[in-house]
N, C-alpha and C positions, 0 to 999 in steps of 0.2 A: 338434436345436437347432444353430444355426450357431455357428461358432467366432468369438469376439470377442477381439481382443487387448486386454490391459490397457494402459491408458495409464500410462506411466512418469512418476512424479512425482519431481522433484528434492527432496533434503533441504536442500541448501545452494545459495545463489545468490551470485554475485560482485557486487561493488559496481557493476560495469559493467552487469550484467543488471538490477539494481535501478534504476539511473539511467535505463536505457532504458524500463523499465516506466512510469516517471512523466515521461519526457521532460525530465529535468533533468540538470545536470552532476554527475559523481561528487563534485566538490568540495562541492556543496550537501548531498549525503547525509552526507559526512564532517563538515561544519559542524553539521548537525542532530544528528549523533551526539554531538558535543561539547556541544551546548546542551541536549539532552533526555536525561534519564536512562533513559527507557524503551527507547531504541534501544541495544542492547548486543550487536552481532554477535560471534560467536566469531572468533578469529584463528588461522590455521594457523601452522606453524613459520616460514614466510617473513614472517608479519605481514599476510597478505592477509585481508581481512574475508570472513566466510562468514555470510550472512544466512539465517535460517530463515523459515518462513511467518509466525511470530509477529512477527519483526522487520519483515517486509514490511508486515504489518498496522499496526504502529506507525508506520512511515513513511507509509503511506496515510492514517492519521488526521492526522498532522502536515501532510501535503501538502494534505489537504482544508481544514484550519483556516487554514493560512497562504496557500496559493495560490488556493483556490476561494472561501473565505469572507472573506479579506482581514484575518485577525487578525495582530497584531504577534507577535513571538516571545514576548514577555512575556504577552500575552493568551492565546496558545495554551498556554503553560505553566500559567497559572492555570486554564484550562478543563480541561486534562488532570488537574490536581491536584484539581479540584473533583469532577467526575463524568465520568470517561472512558468508563464503560459506556454512558451516554446518548449521548455523541458517537459511539461505535462503532455503536450501534444505528441512529442516524440515518444514518450513512454506508452501512450495509448496506441500509437502506430506499431511499436514493437510488440505490444501485447496482441494486437490484431494479427500481425504477421505470424506470431507463434501459434495462435489458434488455427490459422489457415494451414500452417505447416503440419500441425497435429492431425487436422482433418484429412489432408492429402495423404499422410502416412497411413491413416486408417483405411482410406480408399484403396491405397496400393496393397495393403495386406489382404483386403477382401478379393482382390483380383487374382 
């Protein structure tokens, strides 16, 4: 069996890395942190925010509602308060469909 290196997965991400993931300004992430209770990154001794995978998933949910679906901040808050599990499952489904679409496009290009 061939040796396969394990992929190193980070535990904490900086606000800059999170803002790059979503192609938004770090100030927007800080603003959402103040507006939405579900985003609560840890802070180190210097006060730098340290985002976990769970925090990033919350930011992804808010990004989807506000930027992709066009909800107002108040509308997004109400949607998350009502049924956040349904919203998260829909986001996962959309992500899976995008991956399948990309895969099929790659297959089409190879033909």
